[in-house]
Every structure is written in C-alpha cells, then in structure tokens.
N, C-alpha and C positions, 0 to 999 in steps of 0.2 A: 878765195872769196866764195861764200856760200850762195845758194841759189837766190835767196831773197835779196841779198846785197847786189847781186848781178842784175836782177830785175829792177831794183830801185835806181841803179845807175842808168839803166836804159830809159826809165821813165822820165828822168830829168831832160832827156834830149827830144822828147815827143812834143808836138804841137798840142795846144789845148783842143779838145774835141770840137768845141763850137767853132773854132777857126779852121778846122781841118777840111770840112766839107759843108757847103751850104745845103747840099741835097741829102745829108744824112738824117735818118729818122731821129726825131727828138728823143725817143726812148733809148736809142743806142747812145746818143750823146750823154744822157743822164746816167746810163749804166756805166759807160766807159769812165765818166768823171768819178763815179763812186768807186770803181775798181782802182783807178789811179790813186785816189785818196787813200784807199785801204792799203795799197802797197807802200806808199810813202810813209804811212803810219806804222808799218811793220806788221800788219795783220797777217797771221799765219794761214796758209791754205786749209789746214785742218780745223780751224775755228768755225763755230756755228755761223758767225757773220759772213765768213768767206763762202760757206756752203750755200747760204741764202742768195748771195750774189751769183753763185754758180748756177743755181736753178733758174734765176732770172735770165742769165745768159743763154741757157739751153732753151728756154721758152721762146726767146726772141730769135735764136738761131733756127728753131723749128718753124716759126712763122715766116722767116725770110726764105726758107727753102733753098732753091738753086742760087738765089741772090745773096746768100749768107757771106760768101767770101768777099764779094764786092763791098758789102755793108761794113765790114770791119778791116778791110785791107790796109787802110791808112793808119790804123792803130795796132797793127798785128803783133809784132814779135815780142816786145817786152811784156805786154799785157797777157798774151796767149800762154806764155810759160806759167804765169801765176794762175790764170783762170783754169787752165787745163788740169793742174794739180788739185785745185779747189774742187773741180768736178769729180775727180777721182775720189776725193774724201767724201763728197756729198753722196756718191753712189755707194761707197763703203758703209756709210751710216745706214743705208737700207739693207745691205747684205748682212749687217751685224745682227739683225733679227733672226737670221737663219743659221748662223755659224758660231762655232765655239771661238774662244779668244785666240787659240792657236791657229785655227783655220782662217780667221779674219786677218791675222798677222801675215800668214802665207799669201792670202789674196792681195793684201796691200803691197807686199813686196813685188808680186808678179805684175800687178796693175801699173805701178810706178815704173818698173823696169821697161815695160812695153808701151807706155803711153804714146811716145812719138811714132812707134811702128804703126799704130792704128791710124794716126793722122795721115801718114804717107800712103797707107793702103786705101783709105777712103778717097784720097786725091786721085790715085791711079784708077780706081773703079769708076769714079765720076768721069774721068777722061774717056774711058771706054764707052760709057753710056752716051756721053755727048757725041762721040764719034759714030754712034749707031751700031756698035758691036752687039752680036747676039750671044746668048749664054753658051752656045756651042763653039764660039770662037776660041782658038788656041790660047790667046793671051788672057781671055776671061777665065778659061779653065785653070790657067796657072794662078790667077788671082784667087780663084776659089780654093785651090789647094793651100795657098798662103793664108787665107782666112781661117781655114780649118786648123792649121798648125798654130797660128797666132792665137786663136781662141783658146785652144788647149793650153798653150804656154802661159797665157796671161790670166787664166782663171784657175785651172786645177792640176795641170801637169799630168802625172801618172797616179793621181789620188782619186779613185772612183767614188769614194764616199763624199768627198768634196764636190765632185762633178754632179752628183745627184742633188746636192743642196743648192748648187749654183743654178741648175736648171729649174729647180723648184722656185727659187727666188725670182728668176727672170720671168717665170710664168705668172707669178702672183704680183709682181711689182712693175707696172707699166713704165714708171719713171726710169727704171734701170735701162731701158732701151734707148734713152736719150744720150746722145754723144755728139760732140762737135763734128760737123761735117757729114753726119749720118742721117738719112731720112728713110722713110718706109719704102719708097720706090727703089732706092739703092739696096735696102735690105732684101726686098723681094727678088730683085735682079740677081744678087749674089747667091741667095739661098736656092734659087732655081738652078744656077750653075752647079752648086754643091750637090743638089739632088741628082744631077746627071753623073757626077763623079761617083756617087755612092751606089750606083746600080751594081748589084752583085756580079762578079765575073762569071758565075755559073748560071746559065739560063736553062731551066728545066724543059725537057721535051715531053713532059707528062702534065701539062697544065690543066687539062680537062676542059669542059665546055664553059666554065666560069673561072677565069684566071684568079679572081680574088680568093676562091676557096683554096687553091693550091698555095697562094702566098700566105694566107692565114695559117695553114697547116705547117708551112716551112718555119714561120716565126715561132709557133708553139714548139716545134722540134728544136729550134735554136735555143729556146729558153732552157731546155733540158741540159744543154752543153755550156751555156754562158753564165747563167745566173745562179747565185747561191745566197741564202737557201732558196729552194724552188718554191714558187707560189702554186704552180700547177704541176703536180707529180703525174706524168703521163708516160708510162713505159712503152706505149705503142706509138708515140708521136713521131719518132724517127722511122720506125719500121713501116708505117703506112705510106711514107713518101716513095717507097720503092728503093731497090738496091743502089741504083745509079745516083739518085738525089741524096740518099742517106750518106753514101760514101763521100760525095762532094761537100756536104755540110760538115761531116766529121773532119774532113781534111782541112777545112778553113771556116770554122764557125764565125770568125771575126768579120767575115764579109757581111754579116747581118748585125754588126755592133756599132754602126755609125749612129749619130744622135737621133736621126729620124727613125731608123729601124728600131732603135732601143726604146724610143717613146711608143711606137706602135706595138712593139712586143709587150711592153708593160700593160698597155690597154687590153690587148687580146687575152693575155693569161689571167689578168685580174677579172675580166668579165666572165671568162669560162669558170674560174674558181668560184666566183660569187654565185653563178647559176647552179653549179654542182652542189655547193653548200646548201642553197635553198631547196634544191631537189631532195637532198638527204633529209633535211628537216621535214619536208612534206611527206616523205616516205615514213619517217618515224611517227608522224601524226596520222598515218593510216591511208595516205593517198597511194594508189597502186597503178596509176596511169601517168606516163611521162611522155610529152609530145615535144620533139625537137624540130622546130620550124627552121628550114634552111640549114640542114645538118652539115652539108659539105663533107669534109673529112674528119669531123668530130669523132672522137674514139670512146666517149663515155660509155656507150652501150656495150662495148666489147671488153671493158675492164671494170665495170660496176659490180659491186658486191650486193646490190639490191635485187636479188633474184625474184622477189615478189612483184617487182615493177614491170609492167608491160610497156615497152618503149616503142613509140611510133616515130619513125624518122620521115619527115616531110621535106621533099625537095623536088626540083625539076627532074623529069624522067631521065634525061640524058646525064644529069649530074649523078643520080643514083646508080645508073649503069656504070659510069666511070668509077664511082666509089667501090662498088662491088668487085670490079676488076682489080682495084688497088688492094682490097682486103684479100682477095684470092691469091694475088701475086705475093703478098706478105705472109700468107698462111695464117691469117687471123680468122678465127672461127666466128661465124655469125650465130649468136645465141638464139634459142627458140623463142625467147621473150621479145625479140626485135621484129617489128613489122615495117616494111617500107611502104610509104604512101606517096606515090608520084602525083605532083600537082604543080600548077603555076598560080602564084598568088594574084596575078593581075588578069587571069583568064578563067580560072575555075574557083568554085566555092570550097573553102576548107571544110565546111560542114558536110558536104556530100562526100568528099574524098575520105574524110576520117570515118564517116558512118559506114562506107563500103569496106573499110579496112578493119572494122570490128570495134571501133572506139565507142565507149559508153558515155554519152553526154549526160546521163542522169547520175553518173558517179564522178566524184571530184578528180581533177587532173592537174598536174603541174606542167606548164608550158615554158620552154626557153626559146628565145628568138634573138639570136646574136648575129650582128654584122649583116642585117638584111634591110631594116627599115629605111636606111638612107638611099637604097637603090629603088625604092618603090614610090609610087604616087601616094599622096596623103590619103585619098579615099580608099585605096587598097589596104593601107595600114589600118585605118579605122574600121573597115569591114571585118578584118581579122580580129581586132580587139573587141568589137561588138559580139562576134561569135563566142569568143572566150568568156565574155561576161554572161553569156546565156548558159554556160555550163553549170554543173551542180555547185551549190554553195561549198566553199572551202577550196575551190579551184584557184589557181594563181598563175601569173605570168611574170617572167623576168625578161626584159629586152633592153637593148642599148639603142641610143639615138644620137644624132648630131644636134648641137645647140645652135639656135638661130644666130647667124654671124653678128647681127647688131648687138648682141649681148656679150661679145668677146672683146678682148683688148686688141689693139692693132697687130701686135705680134702673133696672137692666137689666130687672127684672121689670115695673116700671111701663111702660117703653118697649114691652116685648113685649105687655103687656096692651092698651095703647093701639092698637097696630097690629092685634092680633088682633080687637079689637072692631070696628075699621074694616072689615077684610076680611069679618068675619061679617055686618056690616050689608049687605054687597053680595052675600050668598049663598054665600060661599066660606069656611066656617069652617076654622080649623086643627084638625087631629086628632091629630097625632103629634109627639112630641119624643123626643130620644135623649140618653142619657149617652154622651159620646164614647168613653170607655174600653170600656164594655160593647158599644157598636156595633162597634168594631174587633175585639173578641174574638169576637162573633157572626159577623162576616164571615170571620175565619180559620177558625172552626169549620165554616163552610159551604163551605170549599174554596178560599178566596182565599189566595195565598201571601204577600201583603202587604196591609196596610190602614193607610194613613197619614192621620191627622187633621191638618188644617191650621187653626190658630187665627188669631186677629186678628194676633198678633205676627208669625207666619210670613208671612202674606199682606201685611201692611204692609211688612215688610222687602223683599219681592219687588216690590211694585207702588206703594207710597205714600211711600217715603222722600224727605225733603227737598222736599216739595211746598210751594208758597206760596199755595195756593188754599183751604186749610182742609178739604180732602176727607179723611175718616178713617172707619175701620170701627168698628162696634159689636161687641158680644161675644155677641149672641144667636144668630148663625148660624155654622156651621162648614162646612168643605169636607172631603169624604172622597175619597181617591184609592186605589182598591182594585185590585190586580192579580191575575189568575188564575194 
C-alpha cells in the first residue's frame, strides 16, 4: 500500500472537523476540511495546490505558537503524514531557485528521509524548554548535537558546495524557516546551545587587551587553511598569532569551521579584501596616505607592495603595544612607511592624533575602518566620519557596519542576537546599528560626494561566485565606500 492510499484509509475513520471540537478555530476547521478533501481526491503532496495548503497550514501553526499541538491534536495522524510531505515540497520549490536539478533531487531525498526525525527533535526540545532547562543542561547539549547532525544529514551531507547554497537560500528566503512545531523562540534556544558546543577547544592565552582583535586574526588565519580559492591571500596571518596559537590552529583548523565561524570568516575576509582592493585603486590614482582605523592585528602594512604609501595605523595604545610584541615575536619587520598613532575614538580627536603623527590633511588619503563601528556610540562614529570628509578632495573611506535589526528577517535577527550576546560576554558589547539608506544620506549631508552601500549580493558577485567550499555571506553586515 503506498503512502497516499494509507493516508486515505486513515481519513475515512476521522470525525468531521466541525464535530471534533466546538472550541477549534474556524480557520483550522476550514483548512482541515480542505486537506481531507484533497487527500480523498488523491491530490499529490508535490502538486501546487497541496503546496498552497501547506503554506496555509504553516501560517496557522505559526500563529498558534505553543498551542499548535493542541489545536490539531484531534485530527493529527492521517492528515499530518500528507501535510508534512506537502510542506517539504513547498519548501523545495523555494530551494529550486538556488540549486541545480541534481542538487534539488539530492535535497529532496534527504528532506523526505529525515522529515519524521525533525518532528521528534522539535518535540524533545519543546519539552526541555517547558521544563525550564537552560542551554548548558546536559540533555539540551545532546539535543544541540543531534540538531547539528540532523541538519547536515537532511540538507547537504558532505557536499560543501550544496552547503553554501543551502545557507544562501535560508538567508534569503524567510519562509524556509517555517516548519511544523518550530518557532523562533525554540530556534533561538537551540542555536544558543549550539553556540556553546562550537566554542573552539583551544583558548589562546595571547588575546590582548581587546579579545575581538585576536578572534578576527584567528579567523583570517583559519581562512588560509580551510578555504579554496583564497579570498584574502595573507602569508603573515598565521605567523602573527604566535607559535603556540599557530600550531594549535594548524593541528585542528576544523575547530573554526562550524556554521557560525564559517559565516563570520567569510564576512571578515571579504571586508578585508574589499578594503585592500580599494586601497590599491586609490594608490594607483595617486593617493599616498593610508589610514587604518582600529588596525588590530591587520597585516596589510607588512606585506603591501605599495612602498609609496605612508600607512598610519590608529588604535588604542595598549592594543598597539600588544601588536608590536606579536610582530617582534614573529620576526615580522615594521617597514619605515608605517607610523603608529595611539588614540581612543571615544576620548580623543582623530584630527589631533593624526596631525601629531605627520598626516597631511591637505593631501588625499584612503581610510579603512573595519570591525569597529559596532563597538562605538553613534556620535563617536559620525565625528570620525566628519573628520574624514574634511580631508582633501579625493579622499575616501571604507568601513563596515551592522544593519538595523528591524530591517532583518527573524532568522537574521536570531543570528545577530547570538553573536551579540557572545561578544558582550567577553566585555565588548555592540552599541550601534544603521539603516543603510539613512547612513548614505547622512554621509552625503556631511560633505561626501558619493556614498555606496555594498550588500551581500554585490560582495558575493565580486568575491564568492562559483565557490565549491560553501563559503557565503550573511546579511547582518554591510560595507560602505564613501568618497570625499
């Protein structure tokens, strides 16, 4: 007996929805009646009509929230077999925009094979949440490991190219996050547990005064070992970490290849590559001053072939002292063209610090400002940007920023909240987010002749097309290229 015949046989034994419960929402009664009718008529789950019913079901389930199981319990088993497979096909239709025919067939096989596994897992996670378990609970951690394994097995297996396309689709199609029994509170709960699982086994004892600088450097170094082709070719990335951290990374680079680390790694190397590309263009156009704001352990100044460029590295005094110790330990020579400019963006003026270091404001300069704005108050950010706009015509700045959460999808907000909580735990809370259009308008109002936002699509087209390693960008960060 095939699946549809089995379901039809079960339907015959069900009470009519209207008589099953006087308290049932009329929308559920209408929907269940339509589903029953479709099953009796032999409508296949892969049909467009079945997919339309699937989306109706998911919308109602989402509205019902924690009461979903109660709402449909009286009509559950025969209908659920059919509607669950219909939902799989409805989601596959969205994935089809991103996958080849062969990839879609592989995904379909994996999804249908594991569809019941997901429902069982959702039920167990919900039970832990209702019981008040925390994400550090042993049982919850076990569920988090199951989630990771099941996600891999039901989406892409050992196929990194498919993995990248799956994450791209999930990032761009909010409806793909809808599943029976899953809500965003549950998703945030289990992703928080996964985040704890994914902490790398090696903890550096050379994190410096700002742990984020060391983490960024580590992920740039991991890129040299994990990803092919390289987006950012940095032969000094591993060396500047120090012998102990470099050895630990080389011994186990996969400790930084979990989905969250992979997404962060893509963001970090793409933003650095973009800034370096624009710097090279500026140098070719005759700009001979490069200011790196919040330099951290960035290595461009020590591997650049732009010997006519005077490079000013601006950072906290204690961070620069730490960096110079790392350079000395790694036997990386500091070129004569590099000048260190110790300052604090929220306490000192950039204008005074640069002037004292020999910077010429009457000559054009290129500025890069990566991984900093989110840690500053908005006024401190705008003060720095106003100063750059007062520099000589032809000057420019490239910086990254976080997108205002209200402009993101629910899944993107969950990802942002998870990362934000992690950096806050380490003493570096995020403070500022921007609306891209409003930011561009503010920059033009402050004297910039052009302000170009670069989103995920533009950066992907430039740096990530046709990759086979699954590296892809999220949508929580944007790049800005503003020209004076």
